[in-house]
N, C-alpha and C positions, 0 to 999 in steps of 0.2 A: 615658306618654311613648313616643314612637316613635323607634327608634334606626336608623341607617343604618350599613352596613359600609363601611370605606374600607381598601384594602389595596395601593394604589400606593405603592412605595417612593420617593417624591419629597420635595421640600423641605417640603410641607404636612404629610405624615404625619411626617416626621422631627422637625420642630419641636414638633408636639403630643405625639408619643410621648415625647420627652425632657423636656417641661415638665410633663407629667401628674403625676408622683410628688410634685412640690413642692406640689401642691394638696391632697394626700391626708394628708400627714404633718407633725406639728409638727417644727421644726428638730432636736429632740434624738433623734428617731427616724428621721430620714431617712438612709438608708444607700446611696442611688443612686450609681452611678458613671456620670455622663453620657458621660465620654470613652470608656469601654468600650462603651456602648450606641451611641454615634455611630459608632465604628469598625466595629462589627458590622453596622450598617445600611448603611454605605458599603462594607463589604467590605475594610477595611483593617486589621482586627485581626490580631495574630500568628497566631491560629488560624483565620482566615477561609478559608484554603485548604483546610480539612478538611471543610467543610460548607457547605450552602446554607441561607439564613434567609429567612423570610417574615413580615413583620409584619402586624398587624391592628389596626384601631381601630374601636370602636363610638363613633359621634358622635350627640350628642343633637340636638334641633331647633335649637339655636344654633350648630351645627357645633363644639361643644366635646367633648373626649373624655369618655366615661363608662367606658370599659374599653379595656384593650389586652392584647396578648400577642405573643410572637415564636415562630414554629415554626422548629425547626432539624431538618434532614434530613442524615443521614450516608450516603454511598454504600454500598450493600450492607447497611444496618441495617434490620432489620424493625420497629424502634421509631422513632416520630417523638418529638421532644422539644419540649415547650411551656414557655416561661418568661417572665421579665420581665413577669409577669402583675400588672396593677393594675386596680382597679375601685372605682367607687362601689357601695354596697350596692343594686345594681340587677340582679337576676337575668337580666332580658331582655338587658341589655347584655353581662353576662359570657357568657351563652349564645351570643350572636351571634359573638363573637370565638373562643370555644372551639369552637363547631361549625364555624366557618370553617377553623380550624387542623385539626380532625379530618378534614374533608372533603379538604383539601389533602394531607394525610398519606395518607389512603386512596387517593387518585387516584395517589400515588407508590408504591403497593404496600405501605405499612406496615400491620402487624396490630394494633399497640398504639400509644397516645399516653401518654407518660409525662411527669410533672412534678411539681412545677415544677423545670425545669432551665434555667438561664440560658445557653443555647447550648452549654454544656460542663460536664462534672463539674468541671473545673478553675475554673470561674468562680462557681459556687454553685448550690445546689439545696436543695430541702425547703421546707415550710411550717412556720413556728413555730405551735404551738397552745396554749401556756400561758406564764405569767409574762411578760406584755407590758409590764410596769412597768419592765423593766430591759433594756438592751441592752449586749452586750459585743462587743469587736472580733472580726470574722470571723463574727458570728452573722447568719443571714438574718432579715430583718425584713419583716413583712406585716401586713395588717389581720386582726383575729381571724375575721371572717366568710368569708375566702377559701375555706377547705376546704369550707365549706357550700355556696358557689357552685359549687364544682367537683363536689360530690356530686350537686347538682341537675341537672348536665350529664353524668351517667353515670360519673363517676370514683369509685374506691374506693382505700382505703388498701392499699398493698402492703408498705411498710417503715416502721418506727418508729425513732426516734433519741431521744437525751436528752442533756442537759448537767447534770452534777453541780455544784452550788455548794458550796464548801467553806470552812469556818472557818479561822482561823489554828491551825496545829498546836501542841501543847504537848508537854512531856516525858511527860505522862500517856498520850499517844497512841502508846505503843510497839507495834510489830508485830514480834514475835520472828522470825517466818518470813522477813519482808522484810529485816530486819537481818542474818540469818544468810546469806540469798542474796547480799546485797550483798558481805558479807566473802568468801564463797566465790568469786565471780566475780573479785573483785580479787585474791584469792590464786591463782587459776587462769590468770593471765596476760591477762585482760581489761584494756584500757586505757581509762580514762574521761578524756575531754577536753572542754573548753569550746571553742566557736567563738570566733574573734576577727574583728575588721574586716579583718585582713589574710589570714586564711585563709578568709574568707567564700566566695569563688567556688570554690575547690577543694572545700570541704565541702558546697556546694550541689550540686556534680556528683555527689558520693557519695550524698547524700540522694536525688537524682533516681533514681539506679539502683535504690536499695533501695525507695524509695517506689513506683515503677512496678511493681516486682514484687509488693509487698504490696497495692496497691490495684487490681490487675488483675481481681479477683473482685467488686469492688464494684458495686452496681446503677449502670448507665449509664456505667461507666468507658470512657473512649476514650484510647488512648495518644497522647502528644505527644512531639515531639523534645526533646532537651536544650536546643536553642536556644529553642524555644517555652517551656519551663519556666523558663528564665533571663529571659525577657521578661516572664513573669507574676509572678515572685517575687523578682527581684533587688532591687526597692525595699525589701525586708524589712531590708536591711542598715542602713537609716536609723532604724528603729523598735525593733529588737531590744535587749533587755538581754542581752548576750553570755554572761554567766555563767550565764544561764538557758536556754542552748541547749546541750544535752549530747549527745556523741557516744561511742559505745562501739565499741572495735575489738577484733578477735580475729584473730591472725595477719596483721595489716596490713589486714584488710578490715573495712569498717563492718558492725557486727552489729546495732546499735540506735541510736535517737536520739529525742530529745524536743525539742520547740520550745515555748518559753513566751514570750508576748508580753505586756507590760504592758497592762492593760485601758484602752484609749484611748476606749472607748464607740464612737461613730460619728465621731470627729474625723479619722480617716485615710480616711474616705470622701469622694469628691468632690474639689473643688479645695481645695488647702491654702492658705489665706489666711495673711498674717502673723500674725493673731491665733491661728488654729488651730495654727500651728506653735510659738508660745510655749507654748500648752497642752500640746502633744505633748512638747516638751522638758522641761517641768516634771514631767510624769508619768513620762517615761523616767528622769529623774534620781531621782525619789522615788515609785516606784509603791506603791499600797496593795493591788492586786489584780492577778493575772496570769490571762490566758486560756491554755489549754493545747490548741491545736487539732490538734496533729500528734505522734503517738507511733508509732514503727514498730519492730518487732523481727523480725529474721530467725527464721523457724520453727526453724532448726537450733540456736537458742540459747534454748530454753524456759526461762522463769523470769527472763529478763533484764529484762523489762518490770516486774516486781515490784521488782527491784532498783533500777531507774531511779526508780520511784515513791518509794523509800525516800530516795534522794539528793535528790529534789525536795523531800520533806517537810522535810528538814533545812534547806534553803535557805529555804523559805517561812517556816519557824519563825524563822530568823535575821533574815529581812527583815520579820518581823511582818505578812505579807500573806496575804489570802484568795486563793482561786483558783477557777477554773471549768474543769473537765475537759469539753472541748467536743465536741458533736456526735458522740456515741458510737452506733454501730449497735446496736440492741437485740441482746442475746446475747453481745457481745463481752466478753472477760475484763476488759479495762480499765475497763469500768464499775464492777467491784467493788473497784478499789484504794482503800483508805483510806476505806471507807464510813462508818466512825465520825465522819469529819469533815464529813459531809454535812449541810447546813442546808436545802437546797431543790433543785429540779429544773426544768429547762425541757424541754419535749417538742416533737418535730417529726415530720412524716409526709412520706413520698413517695406519690404517687398515680399511678394509671393507669387507662386506659379501653380496653376491647376495640374494635377497629375492624372486626371481621369483620362 
């Protein structure tokens, strides 16, 4: 098969770029956000002013897509970021788009190409490498052979991540250290609160401030404004179980938080149809599993994360729910919380290619 490269950001490219993922995944595994991709291609996304994007398509002999990717360049950044990668199991097609992205990044003065990054740290990154039989809310989804295609194009793994799948806690799963820490923090003037629909905006601002500081050292992190943060995450208000979002204050300042979301699978991805909305509302009213994608603890309050995990354990036991502690960077202490409950693991990687 002979493939040709197409890189004009016109109506032809945009239509095929957006339609391609639906050809590759069954409905239960499709996590594409066409609105986000369209906005990025048109330059109308809330983050579009921060970077430039360059789409690439590999077309087969019938002018149908066989591979795609989007290169993102930030002013003054020595890394180029490649994401929104999709491909048939066709190494030549994958190489065509990835080599084009690498050459464009090199010509812009970049020294490395990093990915997969879907334009921004805040929009999604990483390849999933195991446990493809299950999808949970917020998890990246890709075909199993994608890392292999990237390796053939000169990429290597730079960072590893994992998600722990946890069973329902029981009384037998006591952790005396965590219990003691929770009591000590409560007695020491720390205030534990749940978010509510009416306090959502104010709490989201506080989370933004702490999250921005805590995540600034993460690979590929780029700062965004509070207004951009709201544009990306304000829709969470409609899918949260508010009693499972916990904030901890000390001296009137946010010291830690944890956000749990009922596991909607891929229901929240893409357009919300009336049928999907009914399913989302049923799950929100009676969840059986939670995804825990965000936990943040100010370093000045060491041990507070362990206390928060103890609080969550009691709630999960009361609700009789399993959970997924999601997308933890290898080596982070949060990966060890309540390991006794662990029943399985999903693995992820971040990759890079030297452009020198």
